[in-house]
N, C-alpha and C positions, 0 to 999 in steps of 0.2 A: 702367603699371607699379608705379606707388608704390601703387593702390589693391590691383590682386591682392596685392598683399607683405601689405598688411593685413590681407586679407578673408583669405587666409592662414594667418595668423598666428591671427586671432581662433578661427576651425575647429576649428587646431591646441589652442590651450588650449580652445576648450570641451569637443573630443572625449577634453581627459583629464582636466578635472572631470569629467566624467560619467562617467570609466573607471576612476578615486578613488571618490565618490561612488559606483558601484556593487558596488567593493567593499568600501567600508566598513560598505553596504549585507545585503551575503549575509552578512561576518562578524557582524553581528548577528544575522539570521536564522539564524543555523548552531545552534540548536538539535534541527537534525535535516533527515530527508530534504524536499522543497522542492514533489517530483513522484512520480509513481507509473507504475507501470513500467505498460504496457495491453498487450494480445495476446490475437487471433485464436481461439478456442473456443466450443463451440455450447454454450447455459445457454439456459435460460428463466427469464425476471425477473419477479419480482410483489414490489410495495413500492414507494415509491420512491425508488431510488438515484441517484447520479447517474451521468454515466458515466463519472466515472473511479474509482468504487466499483466499480459492472460491472466497467471494463477490467481491475481489482485481482485479481479474484474469480474473472474468468477466469484469467489468469497462474497463481494457485493452481492451477484445478483443469485447467490446460495443465499446470505441471508437476507437480502427486501423480501424476496419469497417465504420464506418460515414467519418473519415477523422477526430475528435475532436483534436484539437491540447492539448486545454486546458485538455480535460478529460482526453488525455493520462499524458501531463503534472502532474496531478492530483494522477496521479498511479506513478510516474516515482522517485525515491532514490535522491535526490539533487532534485536543481535546474538543471534541465537538457534540456539542449540543443536540438532543436527537429527538424529533417531534414526529405526531403523527404526518405530519406533513412527507415524513421523509420517506414513508411507507405507503404513497399513493399511488406507487405502479407494481404493486406487491402484485395485484392480484395480473398484469401486464407478466411479471416475471415469472411467475407460475402457468402462463395460456400457452408455453412452450417454449421452443428453441429460439434464443438472441440471437442477433445477430449484430458483433460489434464493429467499430471501422477508426482505426488509430490511427492518428495523422500525427505526428513530434509536430509542433508549435513551432511555427520557423524564428519567432520571435525571440521566446526562452528556451534552452536546450530543457530546462529540468521539468519541461511540462510537455503532456500531450493529451492530446482532444480527442476524447473519446464517444461515438455518437453511439449511440442504441437504436437498433429498431428490435421492438420483441415482435414474439410470435402473431400476436390479435391487430398489429398495426401501429401499435402509440408506440410512438419515441420519447427519446431524453436525449439530453448531450449532460457530458460529466469532465472535468478537469480531472488528470492525473497527475502528480506534481511526486518530484524528489526533494521528499519529507529533509532529507540529510544529504550534503551536498556533496560530505566525504564516503558517501556510498549509495552507488548503483543498485544498492538491490532495500532500498526503501520508498519505492513508490505509496504513497496513498492518493488516496480519491477526496476532492473540496467538495464534502458534504456535509449536511445538518448547518450548527451556527458559523463553520467554518466560510461555508457556501457563501451564508446568509450576508459574513461581515465582508468578502470581494462583492458583493452587487454594490451599486451603482446606487444613487439616495432617489427616493420620489423624488418626481417635480411637484412644486412646491404653484397652487393655486395661484 
């Protein structure tokens, strides 16, 4: 009886230590997301993306095709301000299976350039960035106001 009580106390103490340690680690890694949404959507993949990167792009295409603002926001880097212009290619996304070429950015290891060709022939390019440097599972797309803020300023006359 005494031995089982000792084991139970040790197990409870160990679980408490693990819980506190896990919480502390999550607070240290709290610089951004640590996971990526993953969706089912037809896509022809070129290049060498990870399954996480491919899943993220499929979520983007699905949200785009269905005019799902919350779905688009879920794949965006930063809280993005989305407008109607972010859905300009919704018809193209619905037109059939898109092809995406993933190319690792040669300057920034946490950036992947994605070139998309839709079934109707329209094209677009996006940047996929590592939203949380502590997690290789935290990829997001630069869209919405996040994309606008990285654009160069307009030339003045």
